[in-house]
C-alpha positions in Angstrom: -4.6 32.8 -45.9 -4.0 29.2 -44.8 -0.9 27.2 -45.6 -0.9 24.4 -48.3 -1.1 20.8 -47.1 2.7 20.5 -47.5 3.4 23.7 -45.7 1.1 22.7 -42.8 2.9 19.3 -42.6 6.3 21.1 -42.4 5.0 23.4 -39.7 3.5 20.6 -37.7 6.8 18.7 -38.0 8.6 21.8 -36.6 6.2 22.1 -33.6 6.4 18.3 -32.9 10.2 18.4 -33.0 10.3 21.5 -30.7 7.7 20.1 -28.2 8.7 16.4 -28.1 12.3 16.3 -29.5 11.0 13.7 -32.0 12.4 14.2 -35.6 9.8 13.0 -38.1 11.0 13.8 -41.6 8.1 11.7 -43.1 5.4 13.1 -40.7 1.8 12.7 -41.8 -0.9 14.9 -40.4 -3.8 12.7 -39.6 -6.1 15.4 -38.2 -5.7 19.0 -37.0 -8.6 20.6 -35.2 -9.3 23.7 -33.1 -10.3 22.9 -29.6 -11.1 25.1 -26.6 -7.8 26.8 -25.6 -5.9 26.0 -28.8 -5.5 23.2 -31.2 -5.1 19.4 -31.3 -2.9 17.7 -34.0 -2.9 13.9 -34.5 0.1 12.8 -36.5 2.1 9.7 -37.6 5.8 9.5 -38.2 5.8 8.1 -41.7 4.1 5.0 -43.0 3.8 2.4 -40.2 5.6 4.8 -37.8 4.7 5.8 -34.3 1.6 8.1 -34.0 0.9 10.7 -31.4 -1.1 13.8 -30.6 -0.1 17.2 -29.5 -2.1 19.9 -27.8 -1.2 23.3 -29.3 -1.4 26.8 -27.9 -3.6 29.2 -29.8 -0.5 30.7 -31.4 0.9 27.3 -32.5 -2.5 26.3 -33.8 -2.7 29.4 -36.0 0.9 28.9 -37.1 0.2 25.4 -38.4 -3.0 26.6 -40.2 -5.8 25.5 -37.9 -8.9 27.7 -38.4 -9.4 29.0 -34.9 -12.9 30.4 -35.7 -14.4 27.0 -35.3 -13.7 24.8 -32.3 -14.4 21.2 -31.6 -15.6 19.9 -28.3 -12.7 18.9 -26.1 -11.8 15.2 -26.3 -12.5 13.2 -23.2 -9.8 11.0 -21.8 -10.7 7.4 -21.3 
């Protein structure tokens, strides 16, 4: 069973804080996708706040509720 949108938001917030040290109480999940080797989350820290992305391990991706049975192609850096 996958978490609700609010539960996913809270879990992403926890992972972002743990991985980046950034506390985003008003975090907005813009997109969360499975990718080869884990997950990728795009987020914004509240309305008009900073945005970022975070590569997740497979365990973190499952924790935040990303369906790991379908993977997107890896994003290419520009």
